[in-house]
DRENRONU-817536 format. One record per residue (C-alpha): x, y, z negated; residue number from 1. Coordinates in nm, 4 decimals, decimal comma. Example, Ala and Ser with C-alpha at 12.3 -4.5 7.8 and 13.67 -1.06 7.14 Angstrom:
<sites>
<site <1,2300 -0,4500 -0,7800> 1>
<site <1,3670 -0,1060 -0,7140> 2>
</sites>
This chain:
<sites>
<site <1,1723 -1,4923 -0,9635> 1>
<site <1,1591 -1,8682 -1,0014> 2>
<site <1,3820 -2,1580 -0,9102> 3>
<site <1,2138 -2,1839 -0,5702> 4>
<site <1,3507 -1,8411 -0,4749> 5>
<site <1,6953 -1,9284 -0,6103> 6>
<site <1,6971 -2,2455 -0,4030> 7>
<site <1,6048 -2,0642 -0,0826> 8>
<site <1,8595 -1,7871 -0,1412> 9>
<site <2,1324 -2,0486 -0,1879> 10>
<site <2,0100 -2,2264 0,1242> 11>
<site <2,0550 -1,9045 0,3213> 12>
<site <2,3975 -1,8345 0,1714> 13>
<site <2,5193 -2,1844 0,2526> 14>
<site <2,3846 -2,1612 0,6066> 15>
<site <2,6195 -1,8761 0,6907> 16>
<site <2,3332 -1,6813 0,8543> 17>
<site <2,2577 -1,3865 0,6266> 18>
<site <2,1031 -1,1475 0,8804> 19>
<site <1,7623 -1,1866 1,0442> 20>
<site <1,7108 -1,5512 1,1311> 21>
<site <1,4951 -1,8530 1,0588> 22>
<site <1,4029 -1,7469 0,7037> 23>
<site <1,2616 -1,4182 0,8300> 24>
<site <1,0576 -1,6152 1,0846> 25>
<site <0,9341 -1,8394 0,8028> 26>
<site <0,8228 -1,5351 0,6031> 27>
<site <0,6428 -1,3922 0,9075> 28>
<site <0,4589 -1,7186 0,9733> 29>
<site <0,3548 -1,7583 0,6093> 30>
<site <0,2234 -1,4032 0,5825> 31>
<site <0,0357 -1,4330 0,9127> 32>
<site <-0,1579 -1,7259 0,7637> 33>
<site <-0,2407 -1,5249 0,4509> 34>
<site <-0,3700 -1,2217 0,6421> 35>
<site <-0,5313 -1,4228 0,9212> 36>
<site <-0,3545 -1,2530 1,2114> 37>
<site <-0,1607 -1,3816 1,5107> 38>
<site <0,1583 -1,1826 1,4581> 39>
<site <0,3688 -1,0521 1,1697> 40>
<site <0,6873 -0,8552 1,2300> 41>
<site <0,9207 -0,8173 0,9318> 42>
<site <1,1170 -0,4935 0,8982> 43>
<site <1,3582 -0,3352 0,6538> 44>
<site <1,1096 -0,1555 0,4263> 45>
<site <0,7510 -0,0383 0,3918> 46>
<site <0,8121 0,3129 0,5231> 47>
<site <0,9725 0,1645 0,8328> 48>
<site <0,6665 -0,0607 0,8703> 49>
<site <0,4457 0,2495 0,8888> 50>
<site <0,6824 0,4326 1,1233> 51>
<site <0,7216 0,1307 1,3496> 52>
<site <0,3450 0,0731 1,3673> 53>
<site <0,2808 0,4368 1,4595> 54>
<site <0,5583 0,4428 1,7190> 55>
<site <0,4560 0,1097 1,8734> 56>
<site <0,0985 0,2396 1,8981> 57>
<site <0,2257 0,5374 2,0982> 58>
<site <0,1587 0,8014 1,8318> 59>
<site <0,3872 1,1033 1,8660> 60>
<site <0,4171 1,4777 1,9308> 61>
<site <0,0869 1,6446 2,0140> 62>
<site <-0,1131 1,3845 1,8211> 63>
<site <-0,2961 1,4326 1,4937> 64>
<site <-0,3199 1,1528 1,2377> 65>
<site <-0,5847 1,1504 0,9647> 66>
<site <-0,4848 1,0039 0,6292> 67>
<site <-0,5349 1,0779 0,2584> 68>
<site <-0,3468 1,3382 0,0541> 69>
<site <-0,3653 1,1118 -0,2533> 70>
<site <-0,0981 0,8464 -0,2154> 71>
<site <0,2774 0,7951 -0,2071> 72>
<site <0,4469 1,0347 0,0343> 73>
<site <0,5918 0,7549 0,2480> 74>
<site <0,2629 0,7658 0,4382> 75>
<site <0,3135 1,1316 0,5257> 76>
<site <0,6845 1,0892 0,5941> 77>
<site <0,6147 0,8185 0,8526> 78>
<site <0,3643 1,0417 1,0343> 79>
<site <0,6161 1,3255 1,0440> 80>
<site <0,8942 1,0892 1,1565> 81>
<site <0,7110 1,0126 1,4819> 82>
<site <0,6468 1,3820 1,5412> 83>
<site <0,2711 1,3811 1,4799> 84>
<site <0,0656 1,6264 1,2738> 85>
<site <-0,0871 1,4976 0,9498> 86>
<site <-0,4467 1,5840 0,8529> 87>
<site <-0,5928 1,4967 0,5146> 88>
<site <-0,9355 1,3587 0,4303> 89>
<site <-1,0684 1,3576 0,0757> 90>
<site <-1,1186 1,0443 -0,1339> 91>
<site <-1,4179 0,8539 -0,2676> 92>
<site <-1,4811 0,7185 -0,6211> 93>
<site <-1,2366 0,4290 -0,5654> 94>
<site <-0,9579 0,6753 -0,4727> 95>
<site <-0,9411 0,5514 -0,1109> 96>
<site <-1,0134 0,7672 0,1935> 97>
<site <-1,3721 0,8883 0,2336> 98>
<site <-1,4950 0,7966 0,5855> 99>
<site <-1,7271 1,0982 0,6055> 100>
<site <-1,4451 1,3346 0,5154> 101>
<site <-1,2237 1,1669 0,7759> 102>
<site <-1,4962 1,1981 1,0387> 103>
<site <-1,5182 1,5728 0,9803> 104>
<site <-1,1513 1,6105 1,0798> 105>
<site <-1,1711 1,4273 1,4136> 106>
<site <-1,1004 1,6495 1,7131> 107>
<site <-0,9618 1,6030 2,0676> 108>
<site <-0,6051 1,5815 1,9320> 109>
<site <-0,6827 1,3040 1,6823> 110>
<site <-0,5043 0,9833 1,7816> 111>
<site <-0,5042 0,7629 1,4711> 112>
<site <-0,6480 0,6908 1,1282> 113>
<site <-0,4150 0,5794 0,8490> 114>
<site <-0,6294 0,4636 0,5545> 115>
<site <-0,4400 0,3729 0,2371> 116>
<site <-0,5616 0,0771 0,0315> 117>
<site <-0,4599 0,2553 -0,2862> 118>
<site <-0,3846 0,0668 -0,6086> 119>
<site <-0,4863 -0,2519 -0,4234> 120>
<site <-0,8447 -0,1334 -0,3636> 121>
<site <-0,9621 -0,1907 -0,0051> 122>
<site <-1,0770 0,1163 0,1843> 123>
<site <-1,4142 0,1031 0,3619> 124>
<site <-1,2796 -0,0541 0,6794> 125>
<site <-1,6274 -0,1151 0,8211> 126>
<site <-1,6977 0,2583 0,8362> 127>
<site <-1,3433 0,3509 0,9343> 128>
<site <-1,3121 0,1030 1,2203> 129>
<site <-1,6497 0,2176 1,3527> 130>
<site <-1,5281 0,5781 1,3380> 131>
<site <-1,2137 0,4765 1,5247> 132>
<site <-1,4130 0,2859 1,7852> 133>
<site <-1,6393 0,5838 1,8567> 134>
<site <-1,3462 0,8144 1,9171> 135>
<site <-1,0889 0,5744 2,0631> 136>
<site <-0,8480 0,6039 1,7698> 137>
<site <-0,5730 0,3685 1,6608> 138>
<site <-0,6082 0,2278 1,3081> 139>
<site <-0,2875 0,1821 1,1089> 140>
<site <-0,3641 0,0376 0,7657> 141>
<site <-0,1267 0,1378 0,4871> 142>
<site <-0,1587 -0,1774 0,2790> 143>
<site <0,1702 -0,1307 0,0928> 144>
<site <-0,0079 -0,1888 -0,2392> 145>
<site <-0,2718 -0,4347 -0,1231> 146>
<site <-0,1279 -0,7823 -0,0593> 147>
<site <-0,4271 -1,0149 -0,0852> 148>
<site <-0,6970 -0,7457 -0,0911> 149>
<site <-0,9990 -0,7891 0,1335> 150>
<site <-1,3087 -0,6203 0,2724> 151>
<site <-1,6248 -0,8114 0,3653> 152>
<site <-1,4496 -1,1444 0,4047> 153>
<site <-1,1436 -1,0180 0,5916> 154>
<site <-0,7976 -0,9432 0,4564> 155>
<site <-0,6783 -0,5862 0,4694> 156>
<site <-0,4163 -0,5606 0,7401> 157>
<site <-0,6391 -0,7486 0,9851> 158>
<site <-0,8699 -0,4627 1,0863> 159>
<site <-0,6134 -0,2533 1,2713> 160>
<site <-0,2362 -0,2735 1,2593> 161>
<site <-0,1451 -0,3516 0,8978> 162>
<site <0,1663 -0,2340 0,7167> 163>
<site <0,2876 -0,3833 0,3896> 164>
<site <0,5766 -0,3062 0,1544> 165>
<site <0,7995 -0,5564 -0,0236> 166>
<site <0,9560 -0,2972 -0,2546> 167>
<site <1,0518 -0,3988 -0,6082> 168>
<site <0,7244 -0,2839 -0,7680> 169>
<site <0,4884 -0,4535 -0,5225> 170>
<site <0,2745 -0,7642 -0,5820> 171>
<site <0,5106 -0,9490 -0,3458> 172>
<site <0,8669 -0,8212 -0,3503> 173>
<site <1,2183 -0,8844 -0,2281> 174>
<site <1,3600 -0,5515 -0,3462> 175>
<site <1,3163 -0,3787 -0,0109> 176>
<site <1,1266 -0,4973 0,2945> 177>
<site <0,8205 -0,4425 0,5076> 178>
<site <0,5715 -0,6382 0,7179> 179>
<site <0,3590 -0,5274 1,0130> 180>
<site <0,0506 -0,7357 1,0944> 181>
<site <-0,1428 -0,7417 1,4223> 182>
<site <-0,3445 -0,9550 1,6634> 183>
<site <-0,2074 -0,7566 1,9590> 184>
<site <0,0635 -0,9633 2,1289> 185>
<site <0,1914 -0,6715 2,3359> 186>
<site <0,2211 -0,4474 2,0305> 187>
<site <0,4011 -0,7210 1,8359> 188>
<site <0,6447 -0,7628 2,1239> 189>
<site <0,7058 -0,3877 2,1232> 190>
<site <0,7714 -0,3946 1,7479> 191>
<site <1,0254 -0,6754 1,7805> 192>
<site <1,2015 -0,4826 2,0558> 193>
<site <1,2141 -0,1600 1,8557> 194>
<site <1,3448 -0,3239 1,5367> 195>
<site <1,6379 -0,4814 1,7230> 196>
<site <1,7994 -0,1736 1,8822> 197>
<site <1,5759 -0,2090 2,1878> 198>
<site <1,7301 -0,5467 2,2774> 199>
<site <1,5424 -0,8610 2,3691> 200>
<site <1,8709 -1,0289 2,4609> 201>
<site <2,2121 -0,9275 2,3346> 202>
<site <2,3436 -0,6105 2,4996> 203>
<site <2,0462 -0,5892 2,7361> 204>
<site <1,8645 -0,2739 2,6310> 205>
<site <1,5032 -0,2262 2,7344> 206>
<site <1,4086 0,0644 2,5080> 207>
<site <1,5531 0,3195 2,2704> 208>
<site <1,5470 0,1152 1,9535> 209>
<site <1,6471 0,1054 1,5889> 210>
<site <1,7990 -0,1246 1,3306> 211>
<site <1,4820 -0,2110 1,1421> 212>
<site <1,5717 -0,5742 1,0683> 213>
<site <1,5090 -0,7642 0,7451> 214>
<site <1,7740 -1,0092 0,6228> 215>
<site <1,7271 -1,3803 0,5628> 216>
<site <1,8438 -1,3254 0,2040> 217>
<site <1,5529 -1,0892 0,1391> 218>
<site <1,3058 -1,3158 0,3149> 219>
<site <1,4173 -1,6081 0,0974> 220>
<site <1,3140 -1,4149 -0,2141> 221>
<site <0,9728 -1,3270 -0,0689> 222>
<site <0,8683 -1,6592 0,0865> 223>
<site <0,7813 -1,8409 -0,2410> 224>
<site <0,5732 -1,5430 -0,3560> 225>
<site <0,3718 -1,5477 -0,0343> 226>
<site <0,3087 -1,9167 -0,0937> 227>
<site <0,1597 -1,8410 -0,4376> 228>
<site <-0,0187 -1,5160 -0,3559> 229>
<site <-0,3536 -1,6643 -0,4611> 230>
<site <-0,2142 -1,7327 -0,8097> 231>
<site <-0,0644 -1,3842 -0,8343> 232>
<site <-0,3970 -1,2291 -0,7365> 233>
<site <-0,5895 -1,4524 -0,9781> 234>
<site <-0,3675 -1,3434 -1,2678> 235>
<site <-0,3929 -0,9721 -1,1904> 236>
<site <-0,7706 -0,9962 -1,1478> 237>
<site <-0,8135 -1,1769 -1,4794> 238>
<site <-0,6061 -0,9114 -1,6575> 239>
<site <-0,8040 -0,6283 -1,4974> 240>
<site <-1,1323 -0,7886 -1,6034> 241>
<site <-1,0040 -0,8302 -1,9593> 242>
<site <-0,9130 -0,4614 -1,9777> 243>
<site <-1,2467 -0,3587 -1,8271> 244>
<site <-1,4326 -0,5538 -2,0935> 245>
<site <-1,2156 -0,4178 -2,3740> 246>
<site <-1,2412 -0,0523 -2,2651> 247>
<site <-1,5961 -0,0405 -2,1279> 248>
<site <-1,7425 0,1712 -2,4088> 249>
<site <-1,4614 0,4279 -2,4465> 250>
<site <-1,6022 0,7800 -2,3917> 251>
<site <-1,4334 0,9846 -2,1220> 252>
<site <-1,2522 0,6881 -1,9702> 253>
<site <-1,3566 0,5983 -1,6148> 254>
<site <-1,2503 0,2416 -1,5416> 255>
<site <-1,1609 0,0963 -1,2022> 256>
<site <-1,4331 -0,1185 -1,0491> 257>
<site <-1,4125 -0,4317 -0,8412> 258>
<site <-1,5537 -0,3660 -0,4930> 259>
<site <-1,8928 -0,5289 -0,4422> 260>
<site <-1,8036 -0,6171 -0,0826> 261>
<site <-1,4362 -0,6971 -0,1117> 262>
<site <-1,1341 -0,8112 -0,3101> 263>
<site <-0,9150 -0,5817 -0,5195> 264>
<site <-0,5448 -0,6765 -0,5309> 265>
<site <-0,4895 -0,4892 -0,8621> 266>
<site <-0,1482 -0,3533 -0,7755> 267>
<site <-0,2335 -0,0943 -1,0381> 268>
<site <-0,5028 -0,0792 -1,3055> 269>
<site <-0,5830 0,2919 -1,2914> 270>
<site <-0,8218 0,4708 -1,5251> 271>
<site <-0,9360 0,8318 -1,5078> 272>
<site <-0,9240 1,0448 -1,8239> 273>
<site <-1,2086 1,2987 -1,8107> 274>
<site <-1,2986 1,5930 -2,0352> 275>
<site <-1,5247 1,3727 -2,2491> 276>
<site <-1,2179 1,1855 -2,3733> 277>
<site <-1,1257 1,4756 -2,6013> 278>
<site <-0,7604 1,4736 -2,4960> 279>
<site <-0,5976 1,5060 -2,1569> 280>
<site <-0,4290 1,2416 -1,9457> 281>
<site <-0,0788 1,3543 -2,0412> 282>
<site <-0,1556 1,3482 -2,4122> 283>
<site <-0,2952 0,9964 -2,3776> 284>
<site <0,0244 0,8950 -2,2014> 285>
<site <0,2363 1,0417 -2,4791> 286>
<site <0,0411 0,8505 -2,7439> 287>
<site <0,0755 0,5271 -2,5461> 288>
<site <0,4513 0,5806 -2,5284> 289>
<site <0,4601 0,6125 -2,9076> 290>
<site <0,2653 0,2858 -2,9287> 291>
<site <0,5120 0,1084 -2,7010> 292>
<site <0,2693 0,0704 -2,4088> 293>
<site <0,4038 0,1383 -2,0627> 294>
<site <0,2021 0,3459 -1,8185> 295>
<site <0,2419 0,5517 -1,5027> 296>
<site <0,0849 0,8418 -1,3168> 297>
<site <0,0236 0,7616 -0,9497> 298>
<site <0,0091 1,0358 -0,8248> 299>
<site <0,0483 1,3691 -1,0112> 300>
<site <0,0347 1,5910 -0,7003> 301>
<site <-0,1229 1,5771 -0,3572> 302>
<site <0,1111 1,4790 -0,0745> 303>
<site <0,1348 1,8263 0,0704> 304>
<site <0,1672 2,0009 -0,2671> 305>
<site <0,5470 1,9992 -0,2588> 306>
<site <0,7713 2,2806 -0,1413> 307>
<site <0,9321 2,0734 0,1367> 308>
<site <0,5943 2,0287 0,3089> 309>
<site <0,4327 2,3692 0,2550> 310>
<site <0,5797 2,5310 0,5657> 311>
<site <0,6251 2,2113 0,7663> 312>
<site <0,4675 2,2430 1,1139> 313>
<site <0,3474 1,8832 1,0975> 314>
<site <0,1453 1,9286 0,7781> 315>
<site <-0,2086 2,0688 0,7767> 316>
<site <-0,3092 2,0983 0,4084> 317>
<site <-0,6813 2,0298 0,4446> 318>
<site <-0,8726 2,0895 0,1193> 319>
<site <-0,9309 1,7695 -0,0799> 320>
<site <-1,0968 1,8718 -0,4073> 321>
<site <-1,1808 1,5195 -0,5265> 322>
<site <-0,8241 1,4084 -0,4652> 323>
<site <-0,6906 1,7161 -0,6454> 324>
<site <-0,9096 1,6342 -0,9457> 325>
<site <-0,7813 1,2758 -0,9499> 326>
<site <-0,4206 1,3993 -0,9684> 327>
<site <-0,4947 1,5492 -1,3096> 328>
<site <-0,6863 1,2465 -1,4422> 329>
<site <-0,5335 0,9171 -1,3267> 330>
<site <-0,3284 0,6934 -1,5528> 331>
<site <-0,2203 0,3380 -1,4701> 332>
<site <-0,1980 0,0708 -1,7403> 333>
<site <-0,0113 -0,2625 -1,7310> 334>
<site <-0,1869 -0,5379 -1,5347> 335>
<site <0,1005 -0,7491 -1,3966> 336>
<site <0,1183 -1,1304 -1,4208> 337>
<site <0,3855 -1,1210 -1,6922> 338>
<site <0,1332 -1,0105 -1,9535> 339>
<site <-0,0284 -1,2459 -2,2028> 340>
<site <-0,3416 -1,2100 -2,4151> 341>
<site <-0,1567 -1,0362 -2,6990> 342>
<site <-0,0075 -0,7845 -2,4555> 343>
<site <-0,3480 -0,7036 -2,3118> 344>
<site <-0,4935 -0,6685 -2,6611> 345>
<site <-0,2129 -0,4265 -2,7511> 346>
<site <-0,2801 -0,2193 -2,4394> 347>
<site <-0,6540 -0,1975 -2,5084> 348>
<site <-0,6158 -0,1327 -2,8805> 349>
<site <-0,3582 0,1397 -2,8183> 350>
<site <-0,5810 0,3156 -2,5674> 351>
<site <-0,8822 0,2988 -2,7999> 352>
<site <-0,6809 0,4245 -3,0958> 353>
<site <-0,5307 0,7101 -2,8921> 354>
<site <-0,8793 0,8222 -2,7867> 355>
<site <-1,0380 0,7678 -3,1280> 356>
<site <-1,2712 0,4998 -2,9971> 357>
</sites>
């Protein structure tokens, strides 16, 4: 956080208006310009953004929603929150939803697709939006990890209804927060109504609503980051390219690729540790810990592979063998803008040494 964020936070504090106000509107306007959409509605967190988008699109009991089993469980939780049934497509080489696998799950009850732009990699929105068009499905993009990512010249979040997270680990953060993006004026109006207890004017209720508001204090932290999103993306991309060059010849290590027809936001730099590496993913992680190199496993289990979901009536555990394989192989290495050349060299050297390369 820089001095620009401190200045805006103090501006909000001195204004006396801490709840949703002009700073939230400023954040919405700035993010709309970045994504290239007409409307952005700020909400209290990324899971709420997903839930609100699904509810505003009319998704509910009796509907099926196709998503991926390989992501953070907020995606599944939002589907269950609106009373829909979750179905699970498999993934492609980039760990995003495979359009052909999704197509195989479409049936008369299918109402929506929820592709996840995982790790900052854009899903194949050309194929997915065509699939949705053929079957009359809503498209809710889970772009929680993909601020600044793009597909064929368009920002993710502009193909359907986009949902973004501003959680503390995200490329743009204010601790907690969410953003919903859309070109649909009626849907945006519905979202604003729902987030404010169903009120358009004070104490005049037009719908059963919720308190999904973001505060001006949170918006003040996020606004400067939105203004420099191009710089954030440039830094993450440069770091990812440095790691790709440094690790290109390591046996058994599958590196993440930049999409040939899009822009990767590099929320995570995620490698896959295969049998040819000689050691498993967990052993590599342990050796990196000894070397003082941070890392993470996103995600060690499929969404539905937890006891709380196994008997849930809203969860259909469709087989996803490629996603299941990824759970045992993926490991994310540091790529954030705070790194310098020596840090990146330490990361690469530690990985090579751990794998005997």
